[in-house]
N, C-alpha and C positions, 0 to 999 in steps of 0.2 A: 576571396582567399582568406581574409581575416576571419570571416564567419566559419569557414571550414576548419581552420585551426582551432577556434574556440569550440566547435562541435566535437572535434577529436578530444580536446581536453575534458569536456563535459562527459563524453562517452567513457573516458578512462576513469573519471570520478565515479560514475555509476558502476563501472566494472569493479573498481576497488570496493565500493560499498557492497556489491553483490558477493564478492569473494570473502570479505570480512564477515558479512552476515552469515554466510554458509560456514565459515570457520567457527564462528561463535556457536551456531547450532551444532556443529560437529563436535565441539568441546563437551556438549551435553551427551551426545550420542556415543562418543568415543573419548571418555575422560582420560587425561594424562595420568601416568603412574605417579604414585606418591613421591614426594621430594620436591626440591626447588631447582629451577634452572639457574645455575650460577655461571655457566660458560657456554660457548658455542659447541664444545665437545659434548655437553649434556644434551643439547638440542639435536646434535647429529646422532647421538646414540638413541634418542627417542624416535627419530625418523627411521633409523635403520631397523629398529625393532617394532615399528608400527604394524598394526594388522592390515590386511589387504583391504578391509572395509574402510578403514581410516584413510588409506592412500587413495582409494577410489573416490572417497568423499572430497578430498582435496582436488583431485583431477576434475571431478564434477564442478567444483567451484571455479576452476580455471575456464572450463568450457561454457558454463552458464554466464560467466562474466564476459566472455568474448561475444557471445550472442547478444546479451543485453546491452553491453557497451557499444557494440556495432550498430544495434538498432537505434539507440539514442543518438549516436553520432550522425547517422544517416537522417534521422528525423529532424535534427537541428540544422544540418547543412542544407544549402539551397541548390548548389551547383554540382558538387562532386559528392553526392550522397554515398555511393558505393565505395568510392575512394576513401572517404572519411571512415567508413565502417572497417574497411580492410586495414587502415592505419591503426585502429584500435587493436585489431587482431595481431598485427605485427608487434605492437608494443607489448602485448600480453605474452607473445612468444619470447620476446627478449627477456621479460621477467621470469618466465619459466626456465629459460636457459641459465640465467643468473642463479635462480633457486637451485637448479640441478647441479650447478657448479659448486655452490657453497655447501649443500647438504647431500648426503647419499640417498639417491632415489633408485628404485628398481628401473630397469631398462624399459619395461612396458609403460610405466608411468611417464617417463621422460619422452618417449616416442609419441605417445598420444597427446602429451602436453605441448609438443612442438608441432605435430601435424594437425591437431584439431582446431585451435583457435581461429586461424585465418579463414578456413571454410565456413565456420559457424558465424564469424563476424560478417563475412560476405553474404551469407544467407539472411542475417538480420538486416543488412543494408539493402539487399534485393527486395525484401518484403516491403520496406518503406519506399524504395524507388519505384516499384511496380504500382504502388498505390498513388504515387504523386506523378506518374507519367502523364504527359500531355495526351489529351484525347485525339484520336486520328479520325 
């Protein structure tokens, strides 16, 4: 049980690294408009006026993070591999919901951000579980 909890934590760490890495790359592909961010209202205005490409890039980060984090969690867990992966997906969905609550996102982005991570994390977990299944 303890190993499963740590595997979920490690999966979330990897997921965060993937998301932040894609965000960093996205800042080169889709640079922010001039000026400084001085308040949450400034950030909300930037998100509200962001291009579809930038929003899709952020969504891609959430989805890649769910798959990668789920895969790592399943790889490190011994007993509940798929459960650990799904737990990472659920945590990412909670983060997406918080993000959508704090900042204005288009409906399509919020829906895909809520519906996509759990199945992708499950898929990452199944890939590992299938490989580590006992031989029959």
